[in-house]
N, C-alpha and C positions, 0 to 999 in steps of 0.2 A: 822460733817464732820471730816475726818482725819486732823491731824495737821502736817503731814509729807510733807508740801508743798515745801520744799527746796530739796527734794530727787527726784530720778527718778527710774523707773523700766525698766529693759531690758528684753525683751521677744522676742524670735525668731529673735534674732540679730537686733532688733530695740529698740531704747530707747524712753521712754515716760515720760514726767515730771508729777509729781503729780499736780492735778488741784488746782487753787486758788479759784475756784467756781465750783459748781456741773456741770458736763459735761453729757449731755443727747444726745445720738446718736439714731436716728430713722432710721430703715431700712424699707422703704415704699415699700412693696412687689409689684413688677410689674409696678413700676411707670415710665413709659415712660416720658421723660421731657415735652412732649406736654400736659400731664394732668395738670400740674401746670400752664403752660403757658396759656392754654385755660380757666382754672378756674379764673385766674387773669383777663384775657380779659373780662370775663363775669361778673366781679365784685363780684365773690363769695369768694375771698380769700384775704381780705385786709391785714391780718397779714403777709401772704407770700409775698404780694406785697411790704410791708414795708421792709421785710427781704432782698428782692432783691435790694431795693434802698440803704439800709444802712449797709448791711452785705456783704457776699460773695456768689456769684452764679457762679458755674462752671459746665461743662459737664465732667463727668468721664467715665472711661471704666470699665465694670464689667468683671469677669473672664468667660472664656468659659470652659464648657458648661454654658450658661446663664440660670441656674436653681437656685432654692432656697437654697438648702443645701450647694453646693460648695461656693456660694457667701456669705451667712451668716457666714460660718466658715472662709472664707478669711477675712471678715470684722473684726471678733472677734479674729483672730490670727495675722492680719496684713500681711499675706503671701498668696501666691497662693496655689492651691491644691497639687502641687508637694511636698510642705512642710507639710501641715496638713492632706493630704490623702483623703479628702472627694471630690470625683470626680463626684458625682451625688446624686440624692435622692435614687438611687437604683443601684445595680451592681451585676455582676456575680462573685462568688468566685470560681475560678478554683480548689482550694484546696479541697473544700467540694462538688463541683459540684452543688451548690445551687444558686439561684437568691434570693437576700435578700435586704430589706430596709437598707440603710446606715444611720440609725438614732440612733444607739447605740454608747455610748461614747467610746467603745472599738475600734471603727474604727478611732478615732481621734488620729493623730500621733504627734501633737504639742500642747503645752500649750496655753491657751487663754490669752488675755490681762487682762480679768477680773480675771482669776485665779491667775495671777501674782500679780496684784494690791491687791487682797484680801489677798494673802500670805504676802504682805508687809504692811498690816495694814489698807487698805482702806475699806470703806463700799461700797458694790456694789449691784445692782439690775438688774435682767433680766426678762423681761416680753415678752412672745411670743404669737402670736395668736394660732398657731398650736402646739400641743404637740409633734409632730415629731422632732421639733428642740430643745425642752427644755433640754433633757438629754445631747445633744452635747454641747450646749452653757453653761450649768451649770457645765461642767466638771472642777474639781479642787476647787469647792466651798464647804466650810464647814459651815453648817447651825447651828452648835452647839454654836457658839460664838456670834450669834446675829448680825453679820456684813454682812450677805449675804441673799438675797431673790431671788428666781427664780421660776416662775410658768407660766403656759399657760392659756390663756383665755378659750381655748377649755375644759380644765379640772380644771377650777378654783374652782369648788365645791369639788374637791378631794385634794386640797392643805392642807398640814399639817405643823406644826411648825418644826417637825423633818425632814421631807422630802423636804420642800420648803422654810423654814425660816419664814413662815407665815401661819396662819390658818384663817378660816372664811373670805375668800377672797370676797365672794359675798357681805357680809355685809360691809366689808372694802371699797369696790369700790362703793357700793350703786347701783348696777345694777344686773339684773337677769342673769343667765347663758345664753350666747348668742348661737344662732344657728351657727354651723360651716359654713354653706352656707349662709352667710349674711355679710353685712357691719358692723353689730353690733359686730362681732368678733374683728374687728380692733378697733372700738370705745372703746370696753372694755379695750384694751391694752392702748390706750391714756388716758382714765379715770383713770386707775390704775397708769399710770406714773405720772399724776398730783398729785394724792393722795400720792404716795410714796415720791415724791419730797417734799411735804408739811410736811409729818410725819416722814418718815424714814431718809430723808435727805442724800441720798447716795452721795459719791464722784463721782461715775460713774454709769450711768444707760443706759441700752440698751433696746429699744422697737422695736419689729419686728412684722409686721402685716401680713395679708393675702391678696392675689391678687384676691380674688373672684370677686370684682367689676371690676377690670381691665380685667379679662377674659371675662366679660359679656358686657362691655360698652367701646366704643371708647372715646378718649379725646374730650371734648367739648359737649358731649351728656348730657342730663339732669341727668341721673343716675350717671355719672362720676362727674359732677359738684356738685351734692348733696354730694357725698362722700368727695370731696376736700373742700367743705364749712364746713362740719363737722370737717375734719382734721384741717382746718384753725383756728377754734375756740380753739382747744387744743394747736395749735402752739402759739396763743396769750396768753393763760394761762401759758404755760411753759416759754415763753419769759419774761412775766411780773414777774415771780418768780425769775428772775436773773440768770438763768443757762446759760451756753454756750450750745446752741442748734445746733446740726449738723444733717443734713438730707441727706440721700442718698437712693439708691434702690439696690436690689439684681440683677435686670434685667429689661429690657424694655418689651414691648408687641406689637404685631402686628396682624392684621387680617390674618387668614390662611384659607381662603375659596374662592370658586369661585363665579361667578356672581349670581348663584342660591342660595348661602348661604350654600352649602354643603362643609364640610371640604375638603381641597385640600391635599390629603394624598397619599404618596408613601409607599406602604406596603412592607417593605424590606425583611421580612422573606419569603413572597410569591415570591418576586423577586429572592432571592437566592435559594429557593427551585426549581424554574423553571430553573435557570442557572446550579445548581450543583446536584439537587436531594434532596429529603427530608433528614433532619438530618445531612447535611454536613456543615451547618453554624448555628450559634446561634446569633440572633439579640437581643441586649439589649437596652432598651430605658431608659436612666437615669432620665427622667422626672417622671417616674412612682411613684405614691404615693397613699394613700388611698382616695384621694379627686377627684373621677372621674368626678364629676359635674363641676370641674374647667376646665379640658382640655381633659378628656377621655384618658389620657396617650399618647397624641399626641404632640410631640415637634419637634424642628428643629435640634436635635442632636441625633445621634445614634452611637453605637459602635458594632462591629461585630467580633465574634470569629470564626476562621476557623480551619478545620482539618489541621494537620501539613503538609500534602502532597498537600494542595491547592496552586494554583498559585496566590498568593496575588497580584503580579504586574499586571497580566492580569485582575484580578477582579477590581483593582483600575482604569485601563484604561476604562473598561466598565462602571463603576460608573460615571466617569468624563464625559462620553458622555450621561448620563441619565438626562432627563429633570427634573428640580427641585433641582438638587444637585449643591451646590455652591463650596464645597470642599470635596474631598475624599483623605484621608491621611493615610499613614502607622502609626502604633503605635509610632515608633520612631519620625517621623516627627511631629505628632500631639502633643506628649508629649513635644517636644522641643519648638514648636511654642506657645502652650497654657499652658505650665508649669503644666503638669498633671502627676500623679503617674503611672508609666508604668504597675505595677502589678494590677491595677484596671481599665485598659483600654484594649479593645479588639485588635485584629490584625489590624483592620481598623476602622477609625473614619470618619463618614459622617456628613456633615453639609448642611442643606437645604437653599434654596434661601428664600428671604423675606416672600413669601406667602405660602411656602410649609412646611408641617409637615411629620414626619415619623411614621408609625405604624409597628407592627410585621406582623401578619396575620389579614385580615379583620374580621375574625370570633372571634378573641380574644379581641376586643375592645368594651367596653360598652359605647356607645355614647348617651344613653338615657338621660343623664343629660345635654346635650348640647342643651339648649332651645333657644340659640341665635347663630348666625354665629360664628364659632370658632375663638377665639383670643388666641394666645399662644406665645411661646418663646423657646429659646435654642440655637439660631444661632448668627451669627455676626450681623445681623440686629437688634438684641435686646441688643447690647452691650453698647450703650450710656445710661447713667443714670445721674440724677441730683446730684449735691453735693452742698448743701446750708449750710451756717453757719450764725447765727445771730450776728456775729462780723466780722470786717475786719480781714483778715489773710495775712500772709507774704509768702504763698506758691508761688513760682515764676510762672509767667504767662506762660512761655514756658516749664515748667517742666511737664512731663507726670503725669496725675492724675488718679489713680485707685480708685474704691469705697473702697477698703481695705486700702487706705491711710487715711481714715476719722478720725481715732483716732490720727494719727500723726498730721493731720491738727488741730484738736480740742484741743489737749494737748500741742503741740509744736509750733504752728504757729499762734495762736490767738494774735492779737494786743491788748495789755492790756489797752484799752481806752473804755469808755462806749459809746454805740451807741446813736444817737440822738433819 
């Protein structure tokens, strides 16, 4: 570990102390607080139950849109999307006229906590389930000095010493390459984290999972409890290794279907085409990513670009009267309320009610991978997430807590006494 324990690092106008013990932060993708609560009730998660008794357990708020990329980057920068620039998994670039994935490091506008600590001499490790996050989260890391490791479980077989700080990952972890549509993808992340803590001994480590199980199974169901039982075993191993272990989520998860099990979808492009005529508005779904079996690109947040002569105020009024819409806001109001970057948001932002998701046009969505009733996220109803630490902390009970405060909590607010 680094010996620079008396120093601190300032990044994005927040100061973080160097840790006196390894700090491991886990982003448990899609983990509605009820998943952990139900697993503990079922007796599947004794280590998490111990953490709740002897450590810190709070409910935090994630950023809106409650999607993977904006929240992971908020967690790793300690700031909202208005600062780091990642406002979705996917966006429309008006300058180029193209709709693109927002997973390239060039889209990130702020340094990461890991990049700053690495520059200050710390050893850092980042393991993600999906490769779409790796390049963003690893920005600012130099693998040549042997103090940084970053790879994804999805492409663990392609990791190299030069490009990831480690090679032969499958042999290192002792597991085969996992299927991207499986709980094994997340288990690979946890197994890699345990191994890295034992051997690489990072000062800071970030483990980010996939929400494949959470998209498929509700809290308390056998499939969900099996996943959290698996997670609990790794929680026990990480805790026993003596690290400060902090756990949060990028977003929650809710059922988004009717009584028959069919997705409850409002197709916004079809709606706007009916209202305005074809090609008069462009609907962007920031949940969009390559993993269609997770959610079919259906989420509870959308942004809409209008022609400059469109009557945005009149359209907002119509949207607010439309069933399934919780909020319809102008760009300015949405960016102010949710701390979003204005140049990466459309003229209108729409957020769905708890059970509603948005699509573009019905013909454009591949729902063949949805083998169970749709569970998804993106709205205010998925904003509550757990924040757990295996130590007592001094964060004031009445102070607002966001998931992107987790490194502040783990590095600056841990009470330096051993837990029982």
